[in-house]
VEXMARRO-390155 format. One record per atom (N, C-alpha, C, O): residue in one letter; x, y, z. Coordinates in steps of 0.02 Angstrom, whole numbers, plus 50000, padded with zeros to 5 digits. Example, Ala and Ser with C-alpha at 12.3 -4.5 7.8 and 13.67 -1.06 7.14 Angstrom:
% VEXMARRO-390155
a506604971650390a506154977550390a506604983550390a507124983450423s506424988850354s506844994750357s506455000250394s506705005750402
//
This chain:
% VEXMARRO-390155
m505704748147215m505494754647191m505134758347248m504714755247281p505294764747261p504944768447314p504204768747302p503974768047245t503824769847356t503094769847351t502844775347304t502394774247263a503134781347309a502924786947265a503044785247192a502624786847150a503604782147177a503754780347108a503264774947083a503064774947025r503094770347127r502614765147107r501934768147091r501614766047043l501724772947130l501084776047117l501074779947051l500544780847021r501664782147029r501694785746965r501814781146906r501854783446849d501874774746918d502004770046864d501384769546819d500844767746844p501444771046754p500844770746710p500544763846704p499964763246684r500914758546720r500644751846714r500084750546764r499724745546758l500014754946813l499464754246860l498794756646832l498274755346862v498804760046775v498184762946748v497654757546735v497094758346759p497804752146698p497274747146686p497044743646750p496454741946757w497514742546797w497304739446860w496834744046898w496314741846924a497004750446902a496564755246936a495894755846900a495374756346932a495904755746833a495284756146795a494854749946805a494234750546807a495164744046812a494774737946824a494374738446888a493794736446890v494684741146940v494334741747004v493824747447002v493244746547021a494044753246977a493614759246979a493004758346934a492444760046954m493114755846872m492544755246826m492064749746848m491454750246838g492324744346878g491874739246904g491424741846958g490814740646958l491704745647006l491304748547059l490834753847033l490254754347054l491084757946985l490654763146957l490054760146920l489504762846923g490174754646884g489624751346849g489094748646897g488494749046883l489324745846953l488844743447003l488444749147032l487834748547040n488774754747047n488414760547073n487914763347023n487344765047040e488124763646960e487664766246908e487054761646901e486494764046895a487164755146902a486614750446894a486144750646954a485544749346947w486404752147012w485994752147072w485594758747080w485014758647101f485914764347065f485604770747079f485224773647020f484784777847030d485374771646959d485014774246901d484334770646895d484314764546890p483784774446895p483124771146892p483034766946829p482704761846831e483324769046774e483244765346711e483624758746714e483414753746685f484204758746749f484624752746750f484484748246809f484664742346807h484154750846861h484074746846923h483704740246911h483884735146940p483174740146868p482834733646857p483294728446825p483144722446829h483824730546794h484284725946760h484954725546798h485484724646768f484914726146864f485534726446904f485964720246894f486574720746888g485664714346893g486054708246886g486424707946820g487024706346819q486074709546764q486404709446699q486964714646696q487504713346669l486834720546724l487344725746721l487934724246768l488494726446755a487794720546822a488354718446865a488814713746826a489424714246831l488524709246786l488944704846744l489324709046692l489894707546676a488994714246665a489334718546616a489904722346649a490434723246618s489804724446711s490344727846747s490924723146759s491504725146753a490774716846776a491314711846785a491684710746719a492294709946717w491294710846663w491614710146597w492104715946584w492664714846560i491894721946601i492334727746591i492974727046632i493524728346608s492884725046696s493474724146739s493944718946710s494554719746711a493664713446685a494074708146655a494444710746594a495024709046582g494104715146555g494444717946496g495044722146515g495554721946482f494984725946569f495554729946591f496124725546619f496714727246611v495934719946650v496464715346672v496844712646612v497454712046614v496484710946559v496824708746497v497264714346470v497804712946444a497034720646476a497424726246449a498074727446486a498524730846461t498134724746547t498774725546582t499344722346545t499924724546549r499194716946507r499714713546468r499654714746393r500144715546358w499024714946369w498904716146298w498454722246291w497844721446290p498724728146288p498314734346287p497804734546231p497234736446242c498004732646172c497544732946115c496994727746120c496404729146110g497194721546137g496684716246146g496224717846203g495624716346199g496494720746258g496074722546314g495544727646295g494984727346319a495734732546252a495244737546230a494664734346192a494094736246202v494824729446150v494294726046112v493844722046159v493234721946151v494164718846210v493764715046259v493304719746297v492714718046307v493544725546317v493114730346352v492534732446307v491974733146330a492674733646243a492144735746196a491604730446189a491024732046176c491784724246198c491294718846189c490794718346246c490334714246244f490884722546297f490374722446350f489694724746323f489174722746348y489714729046270y489084731746243y488664726146212y488074725446230p488924722346165p488514716846139p488354711646193p487824708546191f488804710646240f488674705746293f488074707946336f487634703946350s488074714346357s487504716646397s486864716846356s486324715846384t486924718046291t486324718046248t486034711046244t485424710246246l486464706046238l486224699146235l485884697146301l485424693046301l486104700146357l485804698746421l485144702546430l484784701346479g484984707146384g484364710946389g484414717246428g483904720146448a485034719746442a485124725846480a485184731746434a485454731146378p484934737646455p485024743646414p485754745846417p486124743846461g485934749846371g486624752246373g486764757146317g486304759046281p487384759146311p487954756746351p488034760346419p488384757746461g487724765946430g487774769346495g488424773246502g488894772546464g488414777546553g489004781946564g489624778046582g490174779646559t489554772946625t490134768946644t490454765546584t491074765346578g490054762946541g490314759546482g490694764246436g491224762546411l490424770346426l490764775146382l491424777546414l491924778146379i491414778946479i492034781046513i492554775446508i493144776746497s492324769246518s492784763546513s493094763146444s493694761646437m492694764246393m492964763946325m493474769446311m493974768346278l493344775546337l493824780946328l494504779146360l495034780346331i494464776246421i495094774346455i495434768746418i496044768746410a495034763746394a495334757946362a495684759746296a496234757446284v495354763946254v495674765646190v496264770446201v496754770246164a496214774746252a496784779146267a497384775046290a497954776446271w497254770046332w497804765646355w498094761746296w498704760646293a497674759546250a497924756046190a498374760646149a498894758446124g498164767046141g498584771746104g499234773246139g499744774646106y499224773046205y499834774546244y500304768546247y500904769146234a500034762746265a500464756946280a500544752146222a501004748046223g500114752446172g500144747746117g500574750246060g500714756146054a500764745546016a501114747445955a500664751645911a500054750345911p500924756445875p500484760945836p500014757345789p499414758945788a500264752545751a499834749145702a499294745145738a498714745145717r499474741745792r498984737645829r498474742145863r497884740445866s498694747745890s498214752145924s497714755145874s497124756045891r497944756645814r497474759145764r496954753745746r496364755245739a497194747645738a496734742145723a496254741045782a495664739545771a496504741745843a496084740645902a495534745845906a494954744145919v495694752345896v495174757445900v494674756645844v494074758045853a494904754445785a494424753145730a493954747445748a493364747645734a494234742245780a493814736545800a493314738645854a492734736445852c493524742845901c493064745245953c492494749245922c491914748445942i492654753545875i492134757545842i491654752945805i491044753845808a491934747945771a491504743245734a491044739445781a490454738545765v491304737145838v490884733445885v490294737745908v489724735445910f490424744045925f489894748345951f489404750245895f488794750145906v489664751845837v489214753945782v488764748145760v488164749045751v489064742245752v488664736445730v488154734545783v487574733245766t488364734445847t487884732745900t487314737745902t486734735745910d487464744145897d486944749245899d486494748845837d485894749745842a486794747345779a486394746845718a485924740845720a485354741245698v486164735245748v485734729445753v485154730645801v484604728245790q485294734445854q484794735545905q484314741245888q483714740745900h484594746645861h484184752645850h484204755145778h483834759745762g484604752245735g484684754945668g485204760545668g485494761945720i485324763645611i485814769045605i485524775245638i485024778045617t485874777345691t485654783045731t486234787945741t486784787045714w486084792945782w486614797745800w487204794345834w487774796445827d487064788945872d487594785445907d488114782545859d488694781645876s487894781045799s488364778245750s488924783245733s489464781345712i488784789645740i489294794845730i489624796845796i490214798545798f489224796445850f489474798545916f490054794145940f490554796745966f489994787645931f490504783045957f491194784445924f491684785145960p491244784745857p491894786445828p492144793345848p492744794545854a491664797945859a491864804845875a492204805245943a492614809845954i492054800645989i492384800946055i492954795946061i493424797046098f492914790346025f493434785246031f494084787545999f494624786546027v494044790645940v494654792645905v495034797945944v495644797145951p494734803345970p495114808146010p495434804946072p495994806746091a495074800246104a495374796946162a495994792946143a496504793246177w495944789246088w496524785446064w497094790246045w497674788846060w496924795746014w497434800545993w497774803746054w498374805246052t497394804846107t497694807546169t498224802846197t498764805046215g498054796446200g498544791546224g499154791246180g499724790646205t499054791746115t499624791646068t500064797746078t500684797146076l499764803546088l500154809646098l500564809246162l501144811246164v500274806646215v500634805946278v501244801346268v501784802846292r501134795746233r501694791146220r502244794646180r502834793846195r502054798346129r502554801746087r502944806946128r503554807646120e502584810646170e502924815746210e503414812546259e503954815246271q503224806946288q503684803546334q504294800946296q504854801446321q504184798246237q504754795946197q505214801746178q505824801146182r504924807246159r505334813046142r505694815746203r506274817946198s505374815646261s505714817846322s506304813446338s506834815946356r506224806846330r506794802346341r507344803546291r507934803446308q507154804646228q507654806046177q508034812546191q508644812946184l507644817646212l507974824046229l508434823246288l508984826146289a508224819346339a508654818246396a509284814546376a509834816146400a509214809446332a509804805846308a510264810346268a510874810046275m509964814646225m510374819346187m510734824246232m511314825846221a510374826746283a510694831446330a511274828146367a511794831146377a511164821846388a511704818246421a512294817146374a512874817746395e512144815646311e512684814646263e513064821146250e513684821146245i512684826646245i513014833146235i513444834946295i513994837546287d513184833646355d513584834946415d514224830846416d514764833246432a514144824446396a514734820046394a515244822546343a515844822546356q514994824746285q515444827346234q515774833846257q516374834946244r515384838046291r515674844346316r516214842846368r516754845946368e516074838146413e516574836346463e517194833346430e517764834746450a517074829046379a517644826046344a518064831446309a518674831146309t517714836346279t518074841746245t518474845946295t519054847746283a518154847446352a518504851346403a519094847546431a519634850346442h519004840946441h519554836846467h520124836546416h520714836946434a519944835846352a520454835746300a520844842346298a521454842446289a520474847946307a520814854446308a521284855046367a521834857746362v521054852546425v521484852646485v522104848446475v522664850446491v522004842346447v522574837946434v523064841146385v523674840746395e522794844346334e523234847646285e523624853346316e524214854246303e523274857346359e523614862946391e524144860446440e524684863246445r523984855146476r524474852346522r525074849646484r525644850446506a524954846546427a525514844046387a525944849846361a526554849346359r525604855346342r525994861146319r526424863946376r527004865546366i526114864646436i526504867146493i527074862446509i527624864646524a526934855946505a527464851046519a528044851846470a528624851346489r527874852946406r528414853946357r528814860246372r529434860246367e528454865646391e528804871846406e529274870946466e529844873146466v529004867646519v529424866546578v530024862246562v530584863546583h529894856946522h530434852346505h530954855746461h531564855046471d530714859446410d531174862246360d531554868346386d532114869746364s531254871946434s531584878046457s531884877246526s532494877146534v531454876546577v531694876446646v532114870246660v532684870846683a531834864346647a532194858146663a532854857746624a533364855646652h532854859846562h533464859546522h533984864346551h534574862646558s533764870446568s534244875346594s534534873046660s535134873646672v534114870446705v534364868146769v534834862246760v535344861646794s534674857846713s535114852146699s535804854546676s536314851946698v535804859446631v536444862046606v536834865246662v537444864146668m536504869246704m536854872446760m537134867346808m537694868046833t536744862046821t536984856846866t537594853346838t538084851946874l537584851846773l538154848646741l538764853246743l539324850946754q538654859746731q539214864446733q539504865046802q540114865446810i539074865046854i539334865346922i539734859046938i540254859446969g539464853246916g539844847046928g540514847046892g541014844846920g540514849446830g541154849746793g541634854646826g542234853146830l541384860346848l541824865146882l542094862246947l542674863346963r541674858746984r541914855747046r542474850647033r542964850447069r542394846746981r542924841746966r543574845146944r544124842946960q543494850646905q544104854246884q544464857446943q545074858046943l544064859646993l544374862947051l544464858147109l544574860247166d544424851747094d544464846847149d545114847347188d545114846847249e545674848447152e546314848947186e546324854947232e546584854647289v546054860547208v546054866647248v545584865947308v545744868347363l545014862547298l544504862247350l544664857147404l544334856847455r545174852947393r545354848047444r545574851447509r545454849047564d545914857047501d546144860747560d545634865847585d545764869347634r545064866147552r544544870847573r543874867047578r543454867547534p543794863247631p543204858847637p542544862747638p542044860147613a542544868647666a541914872447668a541664874147598a541084873247582e542134876747557e541944878447488e541764872247448e541304872347407r542124866747461r541964860547426r541264857947445r540904855447402e541094858747509e540434856647530e539884860847498e539354858347482v540024867347490v539544871747456v539444869447384v538874869147361m539984867947349m539944865547280m539554859047276m539124858147232l539694854447323l539324848147323l538584849347338l538154846047309g538444853947384g537744855447399g537374858347339g536804856647326l537714862847304l537394865747244l537274860447191l536744860447159e537744856047183e537664850647134e537094846047155e536694843847114r537054844447219r536524840147244r535844843547237r535354840347217l535804849947253l535174853547245l534964853947172l534374853447156g535454854747128g535284854947057g534994848447033g534494848346997r535304842847053r535034836347033r534334835247063r533894832647029q534254837347125q533594836547157q533074840847120q532504838547110s533254846847102s532784851147066s532594848246998s532024848546978v533094845346964v532944842146900v532464836446908v531994835646869e532574832246960e532124826646972e531414829146989e530924826246966e531374834347029e530704837047045e530364839946984e529764839146975l530754843246942l530454845846880l530224840246835l529694840746804r530614834946831r530404829246790r529784825946818r529334823946781a529754825546884a529144822746914a528544827146900a527994824646886t528644833746904t528094838346888t527874837746815t527274837746801v528354837046771v528184836046700v527794829546691v527314829346653g528014824346727g527654818046723g526934818646747g526474815746718i526834822446801i526154823446826i525734827146774i525164825446761l526034832346744l525674836146694l525494831946634l524974832846603r525934827246617r525804822846559r525374816846577r525184813046533g525224816046641g524804810546662g525174803946666g524854798746662a525824804046673a526214797946678a526824799446721a527004805246731d527134794046745d527724795046788d528354796146748d528874797746775g528304795246681g528864796746638g529434791846645g529964792746614g529354786546685g529874781546691g530444783646736g530954780246739h530364789246772h530904791546816h530834788446884h530294786346905a531384788246920a531374785746988a530964790447032a530964796547020p530624787847081p530204792047123p530614797147162p531154795647186v530344803247167v530684808647202v530404808847273v529804808047284a530854810047321a530634810547390a530104816047396a530234821647374p529534814647426p528994819647428p529174825547473p529544824847522a528904831347454a528994837247496a528604836247561a528004834847559s528944837047618s528634835847682s529034839347736s529644839947732l528684841647788l529034844747845l529494839747880l529944841847917a529384833347869a529844828347897a530534829047868a531024826547897r530594832347810r531244833447777r531504840547790r531944842947754a531224843847840a531444850647854a532184850947871a532524855747853s532444845947906s533154845947924s533594845547862s534124848647859e533374841747811e533754841447748e533754848247713e534274850447688l533174851447713l533134857947681l533574863047717l533924866947684v533564863047783v533984867647822v534724866147809v535124870747804a534894859747805a535594857947793a535824860447725a536384862747718d535384859947674d535574862347608d535674869947608d536144872547578v535224873447642v535294880747645v535914882647685v536264887447668r536044879047738r536654880347778r537284879147737r537774882847743a537264874047695a537834872647652a537944878247601a538504879347578a537404881747583a537464887247536a537724893647570a537814898647536g537854893347636g538164899047670g537724902747718g537954907647748l537104900747728l536664904347773l536714901347843l536694895347852d536794905847891d536814903747961d536094902647985d535744907447999v535884896347990v535194894848005v535164889248056v535554884548055s534694889948102s534574884848153s533864882348147s533434885748120l533744876348171l533084873148166l532854870648234l533234867448270e532244872248250e531934869848312e531254866848294e530824870248266v531164860648312v530534857048297v530214855048363v530534852148407s529574856648368s529184854948428s528564851048406s528174853548366g528484845048433g527904841048415g528064835948361g528604836248330d527614831448350d527694826048302d527484828348233d526914830548223l527934827948184l527784830148116l527534824448073l527424825448013g527444818548101g527184813048062g526424813248058g526094816548097e526154809548009e525434808848000e525074815447989e524504816348011l525414820147955l525074826347937l524664825247873l524854821047832p524114828847865p523754828347802p524224829847743p524604834747745r524184825747692r524684826147638r524724833047605r525264835847599a524154835647584a524164842047548a524414847647594a524794851947573l524194847547656l524404852747704l525154852147717l525504857147723d525404846047723d526114844847735d526544847747679d527054850947691v526324846647617v526694849347559v526674856947559v527184860147547a526084859847573a526024867247574a526484870247627a526814875247614a526494867347687a526914870047740a527654869447722a528044873947736y527844863947691y528534863147669y528724868447617y529264871347620r528274869747570r528414874747519r528464881747549r528864885847526v528074883147600v528134889647634v528824890247666v529154895447659l529034885047700l529704885047730l530244885747677l530724889547686q530174882247623q530674882547569q530714889447539q531264892147528e530134892447526e530124899147495e530414904347543e530784908847522a530234903847607a530484908647656a531244908347662a531574913547664l531524902247666l532254901547670l532594903947606l533124906947609t532294902447550t532584904747486t532614912247483t533104915147459n532084915547508n532074922847507n532584925847555n532894930947539v532674922747612v533204925047658v533884924347625v534294928847628l533994918647594l534634917447561l534744922347504l535314924347490r534214924447471r534264928947415r534364936247437r534774939847409h533984938347489h533974945347507h534414947147567h534634952847573a534544942347610a534974943647668a535434937647679a535364934247730p535894936347634p536274930147636p536724929447697p536914923847713r536904934947731r537334934347789r536964935447854r537264936947906a536304934847851a535904935747911a535884929247952a535914923747924s535824929948016s535704924248059s534964922648058s534544927048070t534804916548044t534114914548033t533924908848079t534324904348091s533314908948103s533064903548144s532404901048114s531994904848090v532334894448117v531724891248093v531404887548151v531734883648186r530774888848162r530414885448216r529784882248187r529364885648157i529714875748197i529114872048176i528784869348238i529084865448275d528174871448250d527834869848312d527154866748295d526714869948268r527094860348312r526454856948301r526084856348367r526344853648416q525464858848367q525024858148424q524444853548405q524424850748350d523964852848450d523394848548436d522964851348380d522684847548340n522904857948377n522424861048331n522754864448271n522404865948223d523404865548273d523714868948216d524454867248214d524724864048259i524774869548161i525494868948153i525754875548128i525464878548082r526304877948157r526584884448139r527284883548111r527674879448135v527424887448060v528094887648030v528324894948034v528034899348002v528854896148073v529104902948084v529824903348061v530244899548084v529954907948016v530634909247991v530804916448008v530454921047986t531354917448046t531544924148069t532274925348054t532694921048067d532434931148026d533134932948015d533264939748047d532804943748059d533904941048062d534074947348096d534234953048048d534364958648069g534204951547983g534254956847933g534944959547920g535004964747889r535474956247944r536154958947933r536394956947863r536844952747856g536084959947813g536274958547744g536834963047722g537094966947761p537034962547658p537604966347634p537454973447614p537904977247598t536814975547615t536634982247593t536244985747647t536074982647698v536094992047636v535754996047687v535044997847670v534675000247713a534834996647608a534154998647587a533684992747593a533874987047577a533084994047614a532574988747618a532204988347552a532024993347522a532104982147531a531744981047468a531004980447481a530784978547535v530634982047430v529904981447434v529694976247383v529844976847324s529334971147408s529134965747363s528544967847320s528284973447327h528354963247275h527824964847228h527164966347262h526764970347237d527034963047319d526404964247352d526444969647405d525984970347446g526994973447406g527024979447447g527294978347516g527264982947556v527564972347533v527834971147599v528584970747593v528854967347549a528934974247637a529654974547631a529964967747639a529774963847683g530434966247596g530864960447607g530664954147572g531114950647548a530054952447566a529824946247536a530164940247564a530234935147530g530374940547627g530684934747659g531364936347687g531584932747731g531694941447664g532314943847692g532254951247701g531854954447667a532624954147747a532504961147762a532814965847712a532594971547707e533314963647675e533674968447633e533794965347564e533814959147559p533864969347512p533954966747445p534664964547432p535124966547468s534744960547381s535414958547359s535744964247322s535394968047288p536404964947328p536744970447295p536874968847222p536884963047202a536974974147183a537214973247115a537954971847116a538264971647169v538234970947057v538954969347053v539374974947080v539894973747110d539154981147070d539544986847094d539404988647166d539674993547191g538984984647200g538864985947271g538264990147285g538074990947343s537934992947234s537344997047246s536744992547259s536714986947234p536254995047299p535674990947313p535244989847252p535184994147209v534944984047249v534494982247193v533814980847222v533744976747267a533294984147196a532624982947219a532404975947198a532534973847142v532084972547243v531874965747230v531114965547223v530754967947267g530874962947169g530154962247159g529974954947148g530414950947133g529344953247157g529134946347147g528484944947182g528164949447210n528284938747179n527644936747208n527744931947266n527314927747279g528314932547301g528474927847354g527954927647408g527664922447423l527824933447440l527334933647494l526624932247470l526224929347506v526474934247409v525814932747381v525714925247377v525194922647396g526224921647353g526174914447348g526114911147417g525734906447425l526504913647466l526464910947533l525774911947563l525484907447593r525504917947553r524854919447581r524314915147548r523844912947581e524374914047483e523884909847448e523904902647473e523384899447480r524514900147487r524564893347512r524234892547580r523874887747592t524354897347624t524054896847691t523294897947689t522924894447724t523074902747649t522354904047645t521974898147617t521404896847636m522284894547572m521964888747541m521754883647594m521254880147585f522124883247648f521974878347700f521654881547762f521644878647816g521394887647753g521064890947809g521544893647861g521334895047917g522174894547843g522674896947890g522784904447883g522384908047854s523344906647912s523504913747911s524254914547902s524644910147918l524444920347877l525154921947867l525284928947893l524954933847873d525774929447937d526014935947961d526734936647937d527174932847956a526844941547896a527514942547868a527664950047865a527244953947844g528264951847888g528454958847886g529094960147923g529374955647955p529344966347920p529974968147953p529904967748029p529364968748057r530444966148061r530474966048134r530674973048160r531044976648126p530434974848218p530604981548244p531354982648251p531594988248238g531724977548271g532434978548280g532844976948219g533464976848222g532524975848163g532874974148102g532764966848084g532684962548128g532744965548022g532634958748000g531914957747975g531544962547963f531734951547969f531094949947938f530834943447968f531224939047986t530174942947974t529864936948002t529304934547956t528904938447932v529294928047945v528734924747910v528434919747958v528774914947979d527814920747976d527464916548025d526834913747992d526344917347982a526864907347975a526294904047941a525964899147989a526294895248023r525294899447991r524914894948033r524424891047991r524054893847951f524414884348001f523954879947966f523524876248018f523794872748060p522864877048015p522434873448063p522404866048046p522434864147988l522354861848097l522314854548088l521624851848103l521534845748105d521134856248114d520474853848132d520034852848071d519424852248078r520344852548011r519974851047950r520304845247916r520894843847928r519934841747872r520194835947837r520474837947770r520134841147729w521094836247759w521424837747695w521734831347669w522044827647707s521644829947604s521924823847574s522564825547537s522884821147509
//
């Protein structure tokens, strides 16, 4: 226990009183002219008081009675009393009994102390004012100790109740979060995952029906296979997300984690979908902080998806550059899309990842809205990075995301 805590320990009270009252009794006997002739007897009475407090360290109520018996003891020795030291000692002793003793025992102890003093005084002097004075000071002292004990007990009870209420509040909040996550998981599973699964199955069925035709057209067949593969991958990722929301793995096979180490796979999938894209990687992409690695991969994925959506026939380059202090992901397209009008995204920046909007069925331009750049900027800002995204002077669009590596991310 630290020194400060030890000094605040209430169990030190009788020990401190044993020393302090013994010394105070000796000083009173030596310096008081009335008591000085009886210094030897009063020194023994002071030792008796100290011994009573030592007893009170283990038996508070019995110790109070022992302290009270100093009065008849000093009277038998022929010393006057009880004196100021004796009365102060009694106030401390009965207060300690009220604080540290059981309620019934402490009441009996204070009654015994009053009886000892009243009987001793009556035998020595008869019924006097002291017969009323002793109960008048002993009872309030005992009551003070009892009140302190009750307040400490109530404080502990209130602290326990507050802790219990906090625990219940946390449990309720956690239950609400779990319920909301389960609801979101159901919505994702019942709507998005189901729809993607159906589309993937339909693409697979269409590919098998057109298998004879696609044998002589390997490029188109590869696109169909890529779409089918992407669909299955999306379904698995959605299932994994649902499992995370539900707090379980759902029994599904593990999905390859999103990572810049898989950038070549992502570029290959987008290239199979018809986008002319090149990839340049500089630096080691291994041992990146996990959360940062996922965020950078998602930025790359979103940027390529937007190019494919808004400028599907643009020439696109991807550059991933890892330095000692940061990692940059740059996606640039030349903007040679099928339309002539530039789209404005939801956050007010043209293109949202591609320089031009996708056309409608009749060939007219369609304005593209969404939160693409907002999401990219939020991902980079979360890790203390920056995002520069906007049209290029010569046409096209650039997304330049920078993630610092001088911070710890799990």
